[in-house]
SERO-4910 file (N, C-alpha, C, O; in steps of 0.05 Angstrom, whole numbers):
BEGIN
 pado doro    nc1    nc2    nc3   cac1   cac2   cac3    cc1    cc2    cc3    oc1    oc2    oc3
  Met    A     17    -24      0      0      0      0     18     25      0     38     26     14
  Asn    A     10     45    -16     25     70    -17     25     83     11      4     87     22
  Pro    A     49     90     22     50    102     49     39    130     50     34    140     72
  Gly    A     35    143     28     25    171     28     48    190     23     70    186     32
  Pro    A     42    212      9     63    231      1     77    246     24     99    256     21
  Leu    A     64    247     47     76    261     70     83    242     93     85    250    116
  Ala    A     86    216     86     92    197    107    117    203    122    120    197    146
  His    A    136    217    108    162    224    121    158    247    142    176    252    158
  Leu    A    135    260    141    129    282    160    109    273    181    100    289    198
  Arg    A    101    248    181     83    236    201     96    238    228    119    232    231
  Phe    A     80    247    248     91    249    275     93    221    287     73    208    290
  Pro    A    118    213    295    121    185    306    112    184    335    123    198    352
  Val    A     92    168    340     81    167    367    102    160    388    100    169    411
  Glu    A    121    144    380    142    136    399    161    159    406    177    157    425
  Cys    A    160    181    391    177    205    396    162    227    411    172    249    413
  Gly    A    138    221    421    123    241    435    136    250    461    153    235    472
  Arg    A    129    273    471    140    283    495    126    273    520    133    280    543
  Gly    A    107    255    516     95    241    539     73    257    552     63    277    542
  Arg    A     65    247    576     43    259    591     54    274    615     77    270    624
  Arg    A     38    292    625     46    308    648     51    289    672     70    293    687
  Tyr    A     35    269    675     38    249    696     44    222    683     27    212    669
  Pro    A     68    211    687     76    186    673     56    163    678     47    160    701
  Glu    A     51    148    657     34    124    659     48    101    645     63    105    626
  Ala    A     42     77    655     52     53    641     38     51    614     15     58    611
  Pro    A     52     40    594     40     36    568     16     17    569     15      0    586
  His    A     -2     21    551    -25      3    549    -18    -21    532     -2    -18    513
  Pro    A    -29    -45    538    -20    -69    523    -28    -69    494    -14    -82    478
  Tyr    A    -49    -55    486    -57    -57    457    -67    -30    445    -78    -30    423
  Arg    A    -62     -8    459    -69     18    448    -45     37    452    -33     37    473
  Asn    A    -38     51    431    -15     70    434    -26     96    447    -49     99    453
  Asp    A     -7    114    453    -14    138    468    -36    155    455    -54    165    468
  Phe    A    -34    158    428    -53    175    415    -81    162    413   -101    176    414
  Gln    A    -81    136    411   -107    121    412   -120    125    439   -144    128    441
  Arg    A   -104    123    460   -115    127    487   -125    155    491   -146    160    503
  Asp    A   -111    175    480   -120    203    481   -147    206    467   -166    218    478
  Arg    A   -149    195    443   -175    196    429   -197    184    446   -219    196    447
  Asp    A   -193    162    458   -214    149    474   -220    165    499   -244    165    507
  Arg    A   -201    177    511   -206    194    535   -223    218    527   -241    226    543
  Val    A   -219    229    504   -235    252    495   -264    242    491   -283    256    500
  Val    A   -267    220    478   -294    210    472   -310    204    498   -334    208    498
  His    A   -296    195    519   -310    189    544   -313    212    563   -324    209    584
  Ala    A   -303    236    555   -304    259    572   -332    270    573   -347    269    553
  Arg    A   -340    281    596   -366    293    598   -368    318    580   -390    323    568
  Ala    A   -347    332    577   -347    356    560   -353    348    531   -366    364    516
  Phe    A   -344    325    522   -350    316    495   -380    309    492   -392    317    472
  Arg    A   -391    296    512   -420    290    511   -437    315    511   -458    316    498
  Arg    A   -428    336    525   -444    360    527   -446    375    500   -464    391    496
  Leu    A   -427    368    482   -428    381    455   -455    376    441   -463    391    423
  Glu    A   -468    354    448   -493    347    435   -514    368    439   -531    372    422
  Asn    A   -513    382    461   -533    403    467   -521    431    467   -529    448    482
  Lys    A   -501    435    449   -490    462    445   -494    470    416   -491    454    397
  Thr    A   -501    495    412   -508    505    385   -484    505    366   -462    512    374
  Gln    A   -489    496    342   -470    500    320   -477    526    306   -462    545    307
  Val    A   -499    527    292   -510    552    280   -538    556    289   -546    578    297
  Phe    A   -555    535    286   -583    537    293   -588    528    321   -580    506    329
  Thr    A   -602    545    337   -608    537    365   -628    515    365   -643    511    346
  Ser    A   -628    500    387   -647    477    390   -675    488    390   -681    511    398
  Gly    A   -693    471    381   -721    479    380   -731    486    352   -754    485    346
  Ile    A   -712    494    334   -719    501    307   -725    475    291   -745    473    277
  Ser    A   -707    456    294   -710    430    280   -691    410    293   -671    417    305
  Asp    A   -699    384    291   -682    363    301   -661    354    281   -644    337    287
  His    A   -662    365    257   -645    356    235   -619    371    232   -601    362    218
  Phe    A   -617    395    244   -593    411    239   -570    402    256   -573    388    277
  Arg    A   -546    408    247   -522    401    262   -521    414    290   -530    437    293
  Asn    A   -510    400    309   -503    412    334   -472    410    336   -459    401    318
  Arg    A   -462    419    359   -433    420    361   -420    392    360   -398    389    351
  Leu    A   -435    372    370   -424    345    370   -424    333    342   -404    321    333
  Thr    A   -446    335    327   -447    324    300   -427    338    282   -414    326    265
  His    A   -423    364    287   -402    379    272   -375    367    278   -359    363    259
  Thr    A   -369    362    303   -343    351    311   -339    324    297   -317    318    288
  Ile    A   -359    307    296   -357    281    283   -351    285    253   -334    270    242
  Glu    A   -363    304    241   -358    309    212   -329    319    208   -316    311    189
  Val    A   -320    336    225   -292    345    223   -273    322    226   -253    319    212
  Ser    A   -279    304    245   -262    281    249   -261    263    225   -240    253    218
  Gln    A   -284    259    212   -285    242    188   -268    254    166   -252    240    152
  Ile    A   -270    280    161   -254    293    140   -225    292    147   -208    286    129
  Ala    A   -218    298    172   -190    299    180   -177    272    178   -154    269    170
  Arg    A   -191    251    186   -180    223    185   -175    216    156   -154    204    149
  Thr    A   -194    223    138   -190    217    110   -165    231     99   -149    218     85
  Ala    A   -162    257    105   -139    272     96   -113    260    107    -94    257     92
  Ala    A   -113    253    132    -89    242    145    -81    216    132    -58    210    127
  Arg    A   -101    199    126    -96    173    114    -84    176     86    -65    162     78
  Val    A    -95    194     70    -86    199     43    -57    210     43    -40    202     27
  Leu    A    -51    228     62    -25    240     63     -4    223     76     20    227     73
  Gly    A    -13    202     91      6    185    105     14    195    132     35    188    143
  Leu    A     -3    212    144      2    223    171     -9    204    192    -21    183    186
  Asp    A     -5    211    218    -15    194    240    -45    199    243    -54    220    252
  Glu    A    -60    179    236    -89    181    237   -100    183    265   -120    196    270
  Asp    A    -87    170    284    -96    170    312    -93    197    324   -111    208    338
  Leu    A    -69    210    320    -65    237    330    -85    256    318    -96    273    331
  Thr    A    -89    254    292   -107    271    278   -135    268    289   -149    288    293
  Glu    A   -144    244    293   -171    239    303   -174    250    331   -195    262    337
  Ala    A   -155    246    349   -156    256    376   -159    286    376   -175    297    391
  Leu    A   -144    300    358   -145    329    357   -172    339    345   -183    358    355
  Ala    A   -182    325    325   -208    332    313   -230    330    334   -247    347    335
  Leu    A   -230    308    349   -251    304    369   -250    324    392   -270    329    404
  Ala    A   -226    334    397   -222    352    420   -224    382    412   -224    399    429
  His    A   -225    388    386   -220    415    377   -242    435    386   -236    459    388
  Asp    A   -266    425    392   -288    443    400   -296    439    429   -317    449    438
  Leu    A   -281    425    445   -289    419    473   -294    444    489   -310    444    507
  Gly    A   -280    466    482   -281    490    498   -303    509    490   -305    531    502
  His    A   -319    502    470   -340    521    462   -362    523    483   -371    503    494
  Pro    A   -370    548    489   -392    552    508   -419    548    495   -420    542    471
  Pro    A   -441    551    510   -467    549    498   -472    572    477   -460    593    479
  Phe    A   -491    567    459   -500    587    440   -479    595    420   -478    618    411
  Gly    A   -461    577    413   -443    582    390   -424    605    394   -416    612    416
  His    A   -417    617    371   -397    639    372   -409    664    385   -394    680    397
  Ala    A   -435    667    384   -447    690    398   -443    687    428   -438    707    442
  Gly    A   -445    662    439   -440    658    467   -411    663    474   -405    674    495
  Glu    A   -393    654    457   -364    659    462   -359    689    463   -344    698    480
  Asp    A   -370    704    444   -365    733    443   -376    746    469   -363    765    479
  Glu    A   -399    737    478   -410    749    502   -393    743    527   -388    761    543
  Leu    A   -384    718    530   -366    712    553   -340    728    551   -329    737    571
  Asp    A   -330    731    527   -305    747    523   -310    776    532   -293    788    545
  Arg    A   -333    787    524   -340    815    533   -340    817    563   -330    836    574
  Arg    A   -352    797    576   -355    798    605   -327    796    618   -321    810    637
  Met    A   -310    779    607   -283    775    619   -265    799    614   -247    804    630
  Arg    A   -269    814    592   -253    837    587   -256    858    609   -237    874    614
  Lys    A   -279    859    621   -284    879    643   -265    873    666   -260    891    683
  Phe    A   -254    849    668   -236    842    690   -207    840    680   -190    829    693
  Gly    A   -202    850    656   -175    849    644   -167    822    634   -143    816    631
  Glu    A   -187    804    629   -181    777    619   -196    772    594   -211    790    585
  Arg    A   -193    749    582   -207    741    558   -219    714    561   -212    698    579
  Phe    A   -238    708    543   -248    681    541   -242    671    513   -249    685    493
  Asp    A   -228    649    511   -220    638    485   -226    608    486   -217    594    505
  His    A   -241    597    467   -251    570    470   -228    550    468   -230    528    479
  Asn    A   -206    556    454   -183    538    453   -169    536    480   -162    514    490
  Leu    A   -165    559    493   -153    559    520   -171    546    540   -162    532    558
  His    A   -197    550    536   -216    537    555   -216    506    551   -218    491    570
  Ala    A   -213    497    526   -211    468    521   -187    457    535   -188    435    546
  Leu    A   -165    471    535   -141    462    549   -147    459    579   -138    440    592
  Arg    A   -160    479    590   -167    478    619   -186    454    625   -183    441    646
  Ile    A   -203    448    606   -221    425    610   -205    399    612   -209    384    631
  Val    A   -187    395    593   -172    369    593   -151    368    614   -141    347    621
  Glu    A   -142    391    624   -121    392    645   -133    392    673   -120    382    691
  Gln    A   -157    404    677   -167    408    704   -195    397    709   -199    383    729
  Phe    A   -214    404    691   -242    401    698   -252    372    696   -269    364    711
  Glu    A   -241    357    678   -250    329    676   -237    313    699   -212    312    702
  Thr    A   -253    301    715   -243    286    739   -252    257    737   -271    248    750
  Arg    A   -237    242    721   -244    214    716   -223    194    728   -227    170    728
  Tyr    A   -201    205    737   -179    188    745   -170    195    774   -168    218    781
  Ala    A   -164    174    789   -155    178    816   -126    187    818   -118    200    838
  Arg    A   -110    181    798    -81    186    800    -73    214    791    -50    222    796
  Phe    A    -90    228    777    -82    255    766   -107    271    760   -129    260    755
  Pro    A   -105    298    759   -127    315    750   -129    314    720   -110    308    706
  Gly    A   -153    320    710   -156    322    681   -154    295    667   -157    274    680
  Leu    A   -149    296    641   -147    271    625   -118    262    620   -114    241    609
  Asn    A    -99    278    629    -71    271    626    -64    264    597    -52    243    592
  Leu    A    -72    281    579    -67    276    550    -37    280    544    -23    293    559
  Thr    A    -29    269    522     -1    273    513      4    302    507    -14    317    501
  Phe    A     30    309    507     38    337    501     28    344    473     18    367    469
  Glu    A     30    326    453     23    333    426     -6    339    422    -13    357    407
  Val    A    -23    325    437    -52    331    435    -58    358    449    -74    374    439
  Arg    A    -46    362    472    -51    388    486    -40    411    469    -53    432    467
  Glu    A    -17    407    458     -6    428    440    -24    433    417    -29    456    410
  Gly    A    -34    412    405    -52    415    382    -79    429    389    -90    443    372
  Ile    A    -88    425    413   -113    438    422   -109    469    421   -128    483    412
  Val    A    -87    478    430    -83    508    431    -71    519    406    -72    544    402
  Lys    A    -59    502    389    -45    512    365    -58    505    338    -49    514    318
  His    A    -79    489    338    -88    479    312    -98    501    294    -96    499    269
  Ser    A   -107    523    305   -118    545    288   -102    570    289   -110    590    277
  Arg    A    -79    571    304    -64    595    305    -36    589    315    -31    569    328
  Asp    A    -18    607    309      9    606    321     12    629    341     -3    648    340
  Phe    A     31    626    359     35    648    378     65    648    385     79    628    383
  Glu    A     74    672    393    102    676    399    108    674    428     89    676    445
  Pro    A    133    671    436    140    670    465    130    695    479    134    717    470
  Gly    A    117    690    502    107    712    518     80    723    510     68    738    525
  Glu    A     70    715    487     44    725    478     21    714    496      3    728    503
  Phe    A     23    689    503      5    676    522     23    663    543     31    639    540
  Pro    A     30    677    564     49    665    584     41    638    595     58    621    601
  Glu    A     15    633    597      5    608    607     10    585    587      7    561    595
  Leu    A     18    591    563     23    571    542     52    568    535     59    556    515
  Asp    A     70    580    551     98    580    544    110    552    542    131    548    530
  Glu    A     98    532    554    109    505    553    103    492    526    114    471    519
  Tyr    A     85    504    510     77    491    485     92    502    460     80    507    439
  Leu    A    118    506    463    136    512    441    127    536    425    123    534    401
  Pro    A    123    559    438    115    584    423    136    591    403    160    586    407
  Gly    A    127    601    380    145    608    359    149    586    339    161    590    318
  Leu    A    140    561    346    143    538    328    115    529    320     96    532    334
  Arg    A    114    516    296     89    506    286     84    478    299    103    464    306
  Pro    A     59    470    301     52    443    311     56    423    288     60    431    265
  Pro    A     56    397    294     58    377    273     36    380    251     16    393    256
  Val    A     41    368    228     22    371    206     -6    361    214    -26    372    206
  Glu    A     -7    340    231    -33    329    240    -50    351    253    -74    352    249
  Ala    A    -37    368    269    -52    389    282    -60    411    263    -81    423    264
  Gln    A    -42    417    244    -48    437    224    -71    430    207    -86    448    197
  Leu    A    -76    404    203    -98    395    187   -125    404    198   -144    409    182
  Ile    A   -127    405    224   -154    408    237   -168    433    229   -192    433    224
  Asp    A   -154    456    228   -167    481    223   -181    482    196   -204    490    194
  Leu    A   -168    473    175   -180    474    148   -201    452    144   -220    455    129
  Cys    A   -197    429    158   -218    409    157   -243    419    171   -265    413    163
  Asp    A   -239    434    192   -261    447    206   -276    466    187   -300    466    186
  Glu    A   -261    482    172   -273    501    152   -289    486    132   -312    493    126
  Ile    A   -278    464    121   -292    449    101   -318    438    112   -340    440    100
  Ala    A   -317    427    137   -341    415    149   -362    436    153   -385    431    146
  Tyr    A   -355    459    165   -377    478    171   -387    493    146   -410    500    145
  Asn    A   -370    498    126   -380    511    102   -400    494     88   -422    504     80
  Val    A   -394    468     83   -412    451     69   -437    445     85   -459    444     75
  Ala    A   -433    440    111   -456    433    129   -474    457    132   -499    454    132
  Asp    A   -463    481    136   -480    505    140   -495    512    114   -518    522    116
  Leu    A   -484    506     91   -499    509     66   -522    490     65   -545    497     58
  Asp    A   -517    465     73   -539    444     74   -560    452     93   -584    451     87
  Asp    A   -553    460    118   -573    467    138   -587    493    130   -611    496    135
  Gly    A   -572    512    119   -584    537    110   -605    533     89   -626    546     89
  Tyr    A   -599    514     70   -619    507     50   -644    494     63   -667    502     57
  Ala    A   -639    475     81   -661    461     94   -679    481    111   -703    477    114
  Ala    A   -666    502    121   -681    522    137   -695    543    120   -709    560    130
  Gly    A   -691    541     93   -703    560     76   -689    587     74   -700    607     65
  Leu    A   -664    588     83   -649    613     84   -631    616     59   -626    639     50
  Val    A   -622    594     47   -606    595     23   -620    580      1   -627    557      4
  Ser    A   -625    594    -21   -638    581    -44   -617    570    -63   -593    579    -62
  Val    A   -625    553    -80   -606    543   -101   -597    567   -118   -574    568   -126
  Glu    A   -615    585   -124   -608    609   -140   -587    626   -125   -568    636   -138
  Asp    A   -590    629    -99   -570    644    -83   -543    631    -86   -523    645    -91
  Ala    A   -542    605    -83   -517    590    -83   -504    591   -111   -480    593   -114
  Arg    A   -521    589   -132   -510    590   -159   -498    617   -165   -477    619   -178
  Arg    A   -511    638   -156   -501    665   -160   -475    670   -145   -457    683   -155
  Gly    A   -474    660   -120   -452    667   -102   -427    649   -104   -405    659    -97
  Val    A   -430    625   -113   -408    606   -112   -405    593   -140   -421    577   -148
  Ala    A   -383    599   -154   -379    589   -181   -378    559   -182   -390    547   -200
  Lys    A   -365    546   -163   -363    517   -163   -390    504   -158   -396    483   -170
  Phe    A   -406    517   -142   -433    506   -138   -448    506   -164   -462    486   -171
  Arg    A   -446    528   -179   -460    530   -204   -451    508   -224   -468    496   -237
  Glu    A   -425    503   -225   -415    482   -242   -425    455   -234   -433    439   -251
  Leu    A   -424    449   -208   -433    423   -198   -463    419   -201   -472    397   -206
  Asp    A   -478    441   -198   -507    439   -200   -515    434   -229   -534    419   -235
  Asp    A   -500    446   -248   -506    440   -276   -500    410   -283   -516    398   -297
  Ile    A   -479    400   -272   -472    372   -276   -494    354   -264   -503    334   -276
  Ala    A   -502    360   -239   -523    344   -226   -549    345   -241   -563    324   -243
  Ala    A   -557    368   -251   -582    371   -266   -581    354   -292   -601    343   -300
  Met    A   -557    352   -304   -554    337   -329   -555    307   -323   -566    291   -338
  Gln    A   -541    299   -301   -539    270   -294   -565    260   -283   -573    237   -288
  Phe    A   -579    276   -267   -603    267   -253   -626    286   -258   -635    300   -240
  Pro    A   -636    287   -283   -656    307   -290   -682    305   -275   -697    325   -273
  Gly    A   -689    281   -265   -714    278   -250   -711    280   -220   -731    277   -206
  Ala    A   -687    285   -210   -683    286   -181   -695    311   -169   -694    332   -180
  Pro    A   -708    308   -145   -718    331   -131   -695    351   -125   -672    343   -122
  Glu    A   -703    376   -121   -682    396   -116   -666    390    -91   -642    393    -91
  Arg    A   -679    380    -70   -665    375    -45   -644    352    -49   -623    353    -36
  Val    A   -651    333    -66   -632    311    -71   -609    321    -88   -586    314    -83
  Arg    A   -615    339   -107   -594    351   -123   -575    367   -105   -551    368   -110
  Met    A   -586    380    -85   -569    395    -66   -549    377    -52   -526    384    -47
  His    A   -558    353    -45   -540    334    -32   -518    326    -51   -495    323    -43
  Glu    A   -525    322    -76   -505    315    -96   -484    337    -98   -460    332    -99
  Val    A   -493    361    -99   -475    384   -102   -458    387    -76   -434    393    -78
  Gly    A   -470    383    -53   -455    384    -28   -432    364    -27   -410    371    -18
  Arg    A   -438    340    -36   -416    320    -36   -394    328    -56   -371    324    -51
  Gly    A   -403    339    -78   -383    348    -98   -366    370    -87   -341    371    -91
  Leu    A   -378    389    -73   -363    411    -60   -343    400    -40   -320    408    -39
  Met    A   -352    381    -24   -335    369     -3   -310    356    -16   -288    361     -8
  Asp    A   -315    340    -37   -292    326    -50   -273    346    -62   -249    343    -61
  Trp    A   -284    367    -75   -268    388    -88   -250    403    -68   -227    407    -72
  Leu    A   -262    410    -45   -247    425    -25   -225    407    -12   -203    417     -8
  Ile    A   -232    383     -6   -212    365      6   -190    359    -14   -166    359     -6
  Ser    A   -196    355    -39   -176    351    -59   -157    375    -62   -133    372    -64
  Gly    A   -169    399    -61   -152    423    -63   -134    426    -39   -111    434    -42
  Leu    A   -144    419    -16   -127    419      8   -104    399      6    -81    406     12
  Leu    A   -110    375     -2    -89    355     -5    -68    362    -25    -44    360    -19
  Glu    A    -76    371    -48    -57    378    -69    -39    401    -61    -15    400    -64
  Ala    A    -51    422    -49    -35    446    -41    -16    439    -18      6    450    -17
  Thr    A    -25    423      0     -9    416     23     16    399     15     38    403     24
  Val    A     11    380     -3     33    363    -13     54    381    -27     78    378    -24
  Lys    A     44    400    -43     62    418    -57     78    435    -38    102    439    -42
  Ala    A     65    445    -17     78    463      2    100    448     18    119    459     27
  Ala    A     95    421     22    114    405     39    136    393     23    153    378     34
  Arg    A    138    399     -3    156    385    -20    185    387    -11    201    368    -14
  Ala    A    193    410      0    221    414      7    228    405     35    251    407     43
  Leu    A    209    396     50    214    388     78    219    359     81    207    342     67
  Ser    A    236    352    100    244    324    102    240    312    131    245    289    135
  Ser    A    231    329    150    229    318    177    208    334    193    200    356    185
  Val    A    199    322    215    180    335    233    192    361    244    178    380    248
  Asp    A    218    360    251    231    384    261    230    407    241    226    430    249
  Glu    A    233    401    216    232    422    195    203    433    193    199    457    188
  Val    A    183    416    197    155    425    198    152    446    219    138    467    214
  Arg    A    164    442    242    160    461    264    172    488    258    162    509    268
  Arg    A    192    489    241    206    515    236    197    528    210    205    550    204
  Ala    A    181    514    194    171    524    169    145    540    173    133    540    195
  Ala    A    137    554    152    110    565    152     89    543    152     96    520    146
  Arg    A     65    549    159     44    529    160     42    515    132     42    529    112
  Leu    A     40    489    133     39    474    108     11    470     97      6    470     73
  Val    A     -8    465    115    -35    458    107    -49    482     96    -52    503    109
  Arg    A    -58    480     71    -71    503     58    -88    493     35    -87    470     27
  Phe    A   -105    511     25   -121    506      2   -106    514    -23    -89    531    -23
  Ser    A   -113    501    -45   -103    510    -71   -116    537    -78   -135    545    -64
  Glu    A   -105    550    -98   -115    577   -104   -145    577   -111   -160    594   -102
  Asp    A   -154    557   -127   -182    557   -134   -200    549   -111   -222    560   -108
  Thr    A   -191    530    -95   -209    522    -72   -209    544    -50   -228    547    -36
  Ala    A   -187    559    -47   -186    581    -29   -207    602    -38   -221    614    -21
  Ala    A   -208    607    -64   -227    626    -74   -256    616    -70   -274    631    -63
  Gly    A   -260    590    -74   -286    578    -70   -295    579    -41   -318    584    -35
  Thr    A   -276    575    -23   -282    577      6   -290    605     13   -309    609     28
  Ala    A   -276    625      2   -283    653      7   -311    659     -3   -327    674     10
  Glu    A   -318    649    -26   -345    653    -37   -367    640    -19   -388    651    -14
  Leu    A   -361    615    -10   -380    602      8   -384    617     33   -406    621     43
  Lys    A   -362    627     45   -364    642     70   -381    668     66   -397    675     83
  Lys    A   -376    681     44   -391    706     39   -421    700     36   -438    714     47
  Leu    A   -427    679     20   -455    671     17   -468    664     44   -490    673     49
  Leu    A   -454    648     60   -466    640     86   -469    663    105   -488    665    120
  Arg    A   -450    682    104   -452    705    122   -476    722    115   -491    731    132
  Glu    A   -481    725     89   -503    742     80   -530    729     83   -550    743     88
  Thr    A   -531    703     79   -557    690     79   -564    675    105   -588    673    112
  Val    A   -544    666    120   -549    650    144   -540    664    169   -557    671    186
  Tyr    A   -514    669    172   -504    680    197   -516    707    204   -520    712    228
  Glu    A   -521    724    185   -533    750    190   -562    751    183   -573    773    179
  Ser    A   -575    728    181   -603    727    173   -621    740    195   -618    734    219
  Pro    A   -638    758    187   -657    771    206   -674    750    221   -682    755    244
  Ser    A   -679    728    208   -697    708    221   -683    694    245   -696    683    263
  Leu    A   -656    694    245   -641    682    267   -633    701    289   -627    694    311
  Met    A   -634    727    282   -624    747    301   -639    748    327   -626    750    348
  Pro    A   -666    747    328   -679    749    354   -671    727    373   -666    733    397
  Ala    A   -671    702    364   -663    680    382   -634    683    391   -628    678    414
  Arg    A   -617    691    372   -589    695    380   -585    717    400   -571    714    420
  Gln    A   -599    739    396   -597    762    414   -608    754    442   -597    762    462
  Arg    A   -630    740    442   -642    731    468   -623    712    482   -620    714    507
  Ser    A   -610    695    468   -590    676    480   -567    691    493   -559    685    515
  Val    A   -557    711    479   -535    727    489   -544    743    514   -529    744    533
  Glu    A   -567    754    513   -577    769    536   -579    751    560   -571    759    582
  Leu    A   -590    727    557   -593    708    579   -565    701    590   -562    699    615
  Leu    A   -546    696    573   -519    689    581   -507    711    598   -495    706    619
  Gly    A   -510    736    589   -499    759    603   -513    762    630   -500    768    650
  Glu    A   -539    759    631   -554    762    656   -546    740    675   -544    745    699
  Leu    A   -543    716    665   -535    694    682   -507    699    694   -503    694    717
  Phe    A   -489    709    678   -462    715    687   -464    735    710   -451    731    731
  Asp    A   -479    757    706   -481    778    727   -494    767    752   -487    774    774
  Thr    A   -514    750    748   -529    739    772   -510    722    788   -510    723    813
  Leu    A   -494    705    775   -476    687    790   -453    703    803   -443    695    824
  Met    A   -445    725    791   -425    743    804   -437    754    830   -423    756    850
  Ala    A   -463    761    829   -476    772    853   -484    751    873   -486    755    897
  Arg    A   -489    727    862   -499    705    880   -483    679    874   -493    660    864
  Pro    A   -457    679    881   -441    655    875   -450    630    889   -444    608    880
  Glu    A   -466    633    910   -476    610    924   -496    594    907   -503    571    913
  Ala    A   -505    606    884   -522    592    866   -507    571    850   -519    553    838
  Met    A   -480    572    849   -465    552    836   -461    528    855   -462    532    879
  Pro    A   -458    504    845   -455    480    863   -432    484    882   -411    494    876
  Leu    A   -436    474    907   -416    477    928   -390    463    920   -369    474    925
  Asp    A   -392    438    909   -367    424    903   -352    439    881   -327    438    882
  Tyr    A   -365    451    862   -351    467    842   -337    491    855   -314    497    848
  Arg    A   -351    505    873   -339    528    885   -314    520    902   -294    535    903
  Glu    A   -316    497    915   -293    488    931   -270    480    913   -247    486    919
  Asp    A   -276    466    891   -254    458    873   -241    481    859   -217    480    852
  Ser    A   -256    503    854   -245    526    840   -239    550    858   -236    572    848
  Ala    A   -237    545    884   -234    567    903   -208    583    899   -206    605    908
  His    A   -189    571    885   -163    585    881   -166    605    858   -147    621    854
  Glu    A   -188    605    844   -192    623    821   -208    648    831   -224    646    849
  Pro    A   -204    671    818   -221    694    824   -250    688    816   -255    671    799
  Leu    A   -268    702    828   -296    696    824   -304    698    794   -320    681    785
  His    A   -295    719    780   -303    722    752   -294    698    735   -308    690    716
  Arg    A   -271    686    742   -262    662    727   -279    638    735   -285    622    717
  Gln    A   -286    636    760   -303    614    769   -330    615    753   -339    594    743
  Val    A   -341    638    752   -367    642    739   -365    636    709   -381    622    698
  Cys    A   -344    647    697   -340    643    668   -337    613    662   -350    603    643
  Asp    A   -320    599    676   -316    570    671   -341    554    675   -347    536    660
  Tyr    A   -356    562    696   -381    547    701   -401    551    679   -414    532    669
  Val    A   -405    576    670   -424    582    649   -415    569    622   -431    559    607
  Ala    A   -389    571    617   -379    560    591   -383    530    589   -386    520    567
  Gly    A   -384    516    611   -388    487    611   -417    479    607   -423    456    603
  Met    A   -436    498    609   -464    492    607   -472    485    578   -460    495    559
  Thr    A   -492    469    575   -505    465    549   -526    488    546   -533    501    565
  Asp    A   -536    491    521   -557    511    517   -581    506    535   -592    524    547
  Arg    A   -588    480    536   -612    473    552   -608    478    581   -627    487    595
  Phe    A   -584    473    592   -579    478    620   -579    508    627   -586    516    649
  Val    A   -570    524    608   -571    553    612   -600    561    616   -607    576    634
  Leu    A   -618    552    598   -646    559    600   -658    549    626   -674    563    639
  Lys    A   -651    525    634   -662    513    659   -652    529    683   -668    535    701
  Thr    A   -626    536    683   -615    552    706   -627    580    707   -633    590    729
  Cys    A   -631    592    684   -643    619    684   -671    618    695   -680    636    709
  Glu    A   -686    596    688   -713    593    698   -713    590    729   -729    601    743
  Gln    A   -694    574    739   -692    569    768   -684    594    783   -693    599    805
  Leu    A   -667    611    770   -658    636    783   -676    659    777   -670    682    784
  Arg    A   -697    654    762   -716    675    755   -703    697    738   -707    721    743
  Ile    A   -687    689    719   -674    707    701   -689    708    675   -696    687    664
  Gly    A   -694    732    665   -708    734    639   -738    732    641   -752    733    621
***
């Protein structure tokens, strides 16, 4: 079997920097496989089922939530890693963990928590929060706090979508600032983009926010694929044709990512060189343009849709009111949580508590506290 064009840049699991707390090897799973399984069994992972991706719960049972989105990212990333010859286990662990830190109500909820924390001279960032989850908040093991994930998975959680320099985030100085993460981690960000662009187009169409005509006007590749689907399947219903076009878009974007990444990595010969080079994972010129067109279309028709704004605004208002209420009444948070987090300032305790909630639990808590 062909080992893949980037097999020489595959991160070797036996060369990992290990865990914060040493553990004996497992008899039949390597370290990255164990990390993947620890993420899947984490409570934070299960909570993703009831966290908003784009459409809040109650509109339909068919739209993506944060968990189904994560599964889709994992599928795309595993496929890319297998084709390139990278470590599929490391890639999968990172894909499954990449959204663990998202708060309720999607990006609107993240922005609101960030606004609240800025008043105290701090920030809320879902990647940093994900690291706190796997390092501190998950309590499944008697021998250590958190999930005790490998260095490479923890590094990938905070670096998969950005680079940072020494001193930029002092709390992350152990994660090799100034250097790029392995290719497996770099894959996650663009696989995430592919997943949400194609899925949000599908959900936006199902919600009646994006028409076929909108997509044909806004995205040249959509128009090309729709013409082909109409010719191949002249009797197919429009919604079925949309699925055909969506699959075509997915294949086109993934192919563009693979081709451009292989080309960018041509001159590199080792994992160490990957760390010192510019980011390798990228779209080809045509798929980058197509991605930009998709994002513009979705921003205009879905993300900024007047029909979604009232529910989004109400969610943000509730989150802000809940934050203020818990600051004034910290005794409303569970006693064991307050005891475990007593070393943190109150605003951080409140932020972490709210960020861990599902959409549904926010609404339930607001009702109990007579908020809204």
